[in-house]
N, C-alpha and C positions, 0 to 999 in steps of 0.2 A: 772769275776764280775758279781755281781749278779745284775737281770734284775730288774725293776718296774714291777709291777704286773699290772692287766687289772684295768682299769677305767671305770665301766660301768655308762652309764648315761640314767636314765630311764625315758622314755617320759615323764610319769606324771610329775616327779620331775623338768624336765626342762620346761616344758609347759609354767611356766611363767618368768623363769629367763635370764635374761641378758645375750647376748652372749657371753659377753666378760669374764662373770665368768666361763664359760666351759673354758676358755684357759687355755694352762698349764703354769708354770711357766717359765718366760725369763729370768732367769737369764742365763749368758755367761757361757757355760763349760771351764773347762780349756783344753787348748792345749795337748791333753794325747796322748800317746803311742797306736799307732795301728798297726795290722800286715794285709799285704797284698800278695796273688798270683797272679801273674802276668805272661803272657807267655815269653818264654826265647826271642823271636822276639821283643820285647819291653824292655827288659832291659837296653840294652846299652841306645836308646834313653829317658828312663826314666833318666839316671845318667846321660845324658848331660842335661837334662833340671832342674835336681837337682842344679847342678854346674854351670849353666848359672843363675838360679836364688839367688848364694851365698849359698847355704845351703850345707851341709854334703851329700857327695855323701853315699847313702846306698850300703853296698855288702851283697850278696845272705847268709842267716842265713841257706840254703837247697837249693839246684837245682837240678831239674831232665832234662830230654831232652826237655819234652814240658813245663814246667813253673820253676818258682824260686819263694822264700819267703823274704819279706821283711821288716824290719824294719823301719815303718815312723813317723812323726807326722800327728795328725788330721787333722790339717791347711793345708798339702799339699794335701791331697786329689783331693780337687777340683782343684789343676793345674793339678794334675796328669789325672784325666778324660778329662780337656781340651786337654792335649798333646796325650792322645789316639783316641781322635777325629779327631785332627789337623792331625797328621801322620798316623793313621792308621783308619778313618772313622769309630771309634767305639763306640759305647755309653757304656761307663765305659771302659769293656776291662780288668777287674782285680776285684777281691774279696775281701774286706776287712773283718778282723776277731779283735775279741775281744781280745782274746788271742794268745799265741805263738805257745800254741799246737793244738787249733784248724788250724791253718796255715798251722802248718808241716803236720798235717795228711792227708789236703787236696791236698797233692804231690800224695799221693798214694792211690784215692780211688777205690775200686771195681765199680762195677757194682752196682750203687743206688739199694738196695733191695728195693721191693717193700714194700711199708708201709700202702698203702690203702687196704682197703678190694674192692675184685675183684666183678665188676658190668657188668653187661651185656647193652651194647648200643642198646636198640630199641626205635623205634621211634612211641609210642602208643599214644602220650598225643596231638594229632593234634588240638582239641580245644580249649585247654589252647595257646599253641603257635600264633593260629592266633588272637585269643583274645588279648593276650600283643603286637604282632608285628603289628596288626590292628590300635593300640592307638598311637604309636611311630609318632614321631617329628622331623624332621631336625630345626627345629626352634627355639624349645628348646633345643636342643643340641649344637646350634650356640650359645645361651644365655650364657651357661655354659661357652663354652670355649671362649666367650669373658671377663665373669667376673674373671676367673681365670687368661687370658693372660695380663688382665689390672693392676698384679701386675708388679713393674719393674722386682721383681726374684721372685721366690717361693724356693731358695737355703735352706738347712736344718738348716742354724743357722741364719737367716734371720727374719726380722719383716714379711717380705711378706711370708714368707714359715710358720710361723705360724698361720697370718692371714687367708693365705688361708685352710688351716684346719679347722680354725673357721668357714668358707663362707661353706665348703662341709657339717661340721658338721651339721650346721643350716638347709640348704636345704634341706638335707636328713632327717632331724629330723619333719623338715616342711611336708613333703608329708606324713610322716608316721602319724604324729599328725591329718593332714587335712582328712585323713583316718579312724581316731580313733582306729586305729591299735595300741593299749596298751602293743600288746605282743611282738611288733617289739622295738628293743633297739639299740641306736646308741651309740658308745665309741671312745673315745680317747685312742690308745696303745701308749703310751709314752714309749720312750728312753732315758736312761741314758746318751748318748754320744754327743746326737745334741738336739737343742730345738725343731725341727717341730715333731708334734707326727704323726701318723697313724690315720686314720680314720677308723672304722668298723662298718656296719648296719649290722645286724643279723636278719633274719628273723626265727623263731624257725620251725623246721619241725613237723608235725601232728602225724607220726607214726614212722617214723624212724629218731627221733630228734639228735640221736649222730651219726648219717650219715651227711656228712657235704660237700657242694657244693661252691666252693670260685670261684667269677668273681672279679678282680684286676686291678690297674694300677698304675703308679708312681705320685705321687704331686709333687715332688719337678721339678726345671728347674736350669741350668746352661749354662754359656755363660761367653766369655774370656773377656767381658766388663760387667756393673752393669747391663745393660740391659738384662732380661732373660724372654721374655715374653712365650716361652715355649708353643704357642699355639697348637701346633700339639703333643711337646715332651714334657709333655704327658695331657696337659688340654685335647685333643681330646680324648683319652681314657677316663679319669674319665669322660667325659660328656657323653661320649658312653654310659657306663652304670647308670648313674645318672638317664640318659632319662629310663631306663629299671625298674630303683630303682621307677622314679614316676608312671610307667603305672601298677609296680607290687601293690603299694598302693592303687592306684586309682580304679583297677581292683578285688580288694579285693584276691589277689594271697595269697594260702595256700599248698605251697609243704609240700610233705610229708617228704626230707628230708630238715636239715636247710640249709638254705641257707645264704653266708656271702659274702657281696659287701666290698673289701678292698682297700683305697686309701694308699698307700705305702709313707713313707719318706725315704729321702736319698737313691733313686735307682743310682743317676747319680753317687755318688762316692764309689759305688763297692757293689750294692744291700743290704745294710745295713738293711734296714726295714724290708723288707721282709725275708731275712734270720733270723731275731729274730722271727720273726712271724711263719715261717714255722715250724723251730726248736722246738719253743713252742707246735705247734700242733702234731708234730709227738712225743715228749715228754709226752703229754697228753693221756693215755692209756684210757680215757673213752670217747673218739669221733675217728672217722676215716672219713678221709676226701677222699671222692670217685673220685674227680676230681677238678683241678684249669686250669681258663682261665686267662688271661693275654691278657690286651689292651692296647698296648703301641704304638700310632700312627696309627691312623685310618682316617686321614681327609685330606690325599693327593693322588693323581693322578698322577702319573709320565705321561708326554703330549703320550710318546711312548707306554704305558702299556697297554698290550694285556690281561690284567687278571683286576681284582679289589681286589681279596685276594688271599696273600701269607700265604701259610700253612707252618711254619718253622719246618722242619725236624731234627734239629739238638737239643738237651737237651729238648725233648719234647716226649711224649708217642706215639708210633706209632698206637696203637689200637684207642687212643683218638682222635689222630687227623684223622682218617676215621672215626669216628664218627662227627667230625666238617664236614666232606664235604658231608657227606650223609646228615645232617642239612641243608647245602647251596644248593645242591640238590633238595631237597625234600622241604626245606620253602621260600629260601631266593631267588632262581634263578639268581644269579649271577656267574661270571666266576671265576674261582681259579686256581692256580698253586701252586707247590711246592717251597720253595725258602729254604736257609739255613743263618746262621750268620758265623758258625764258631767258634764261642766261646758263652758263656753265655752271649745275649744280653740284658737280661731284667729280671725282678724278676719270670718269668717262671722258670727259671735255678734253683731258691734259693729251689722253691718247688720240682723239679727235682732232685736235688742232695740230699734231704732229701728222695726219694723213692717215692714219689707221681706222680701220672697220671696229668701231664701238657701239655699245648698246647697254641697256641701265633698265631691267624689270624691277619696277618699284612696286612697294608696298601697298597702292593702290592710286588715285589720281594725288597731282600733286597738291591741288586745293584740299584734298582730305587727310594730308600727312598727319604725323601724329604730333597733335600741340604742345605736349611734353619735352620736345627735344632743346636743348641748350638751357634747359634747366636742371635743378635737383630732382624735378620729377620725372625726369627722364628713366624711369626704373622697369625691372622685368612685371611689376606688379601691376604696371599703368601701360602694359602693351598687351603681348598673350602671355601670361602665365605660363601655359603649356608649351608655347614654342610651336603650337600645330600649323599657324600661319607662317612663320618663316620655315615650316617643313617643306610647303610648295615649292619655295623660291631653291631650296637643296634639288628639288625635284628636276628644277630647270635648269640650274647649275648640273648637275651630273647628266642630263640627257645633251647641253650645251658640249659639254668636253668629251662626251662619248661619238658623239655624232659628228663634231668638227674636226677632233685628233684623231676619230676613230680607233682602233685597236679592239683587244680583246680584255676581257675580266674571266673569273673563274667562278 
């Protein structure tokens, strides 16, 4: 299936445009056929769930020891995602593909071949790191979490999902416009399979514009009922790096490498938005993505936690993970530990699977994650109502951008 092309939104052209004019079309897509790769332990529960719903029970098109491929309908993905959370406590836990061929090929992946340019992880830009970190505000993070979690749901085909994207587009555009940064662009990245677009802000590099640093999180939410505030999962991640954008614009951050901040659509139904975007970047021979950071859930700290940050060690890059540890030790000064998901638990896996160096600093260990996610209880009040915990991750993200992209700030 041919994907729609990028829709760049010039700050100059949009300066006086009503926000509604920037929204993508809201036509409801057909309930199309998609293909999923899912772990073998989840196959029988998936089939039982489909039978209970009165749906045709899918059979494997191909199955290996670790996973199988199945053909399903797009409308069934949300129920499948909820089953994975209810039975396995997994976020998504499967990957959705637009073609049968892609899904079948995923069953026999080699170790992802590195596609990014080799990069040296050095800490030589303390002045810029400290300038950005010193201006970050937990109150601003809290405000963005509250705004996003005010939507009853941000699911990929809902009005809330579309309007949340418009809210983020407007907020990011406003920061750049207020700073007079006409070099910075904001874009919807539309998707043919669902209504919600991804949103991307790009700060062009001054001397290495073809080398790209990515910081992202997912914009959608999901719940077993119509109420899916998703305050921690993942309004918190979006809000965490939105504050980095605000500070970068206010302090005229000029990176040497291009920096892209991405709010991905449709993570909850199989990493769909980030998979398309990562594949598109891999196929673009004019650029080289040198590093990716994912922020998915940053504002809940378990009462028994002994560390502030969990460095996820699977579906991630070991060298870049050590870079994160160095950044935390040198600049942030909070406790960290290693943790693992056991599967591709967020959008970092989309980049990892395409051969890019990806990392995800998590709000704690995976075993101590927020118990309220994917329910109406995932509210700001049930995480950190001050967003002080999320602020730690804003500092990590600011340090990551300043040291990996280098550059200056005022």
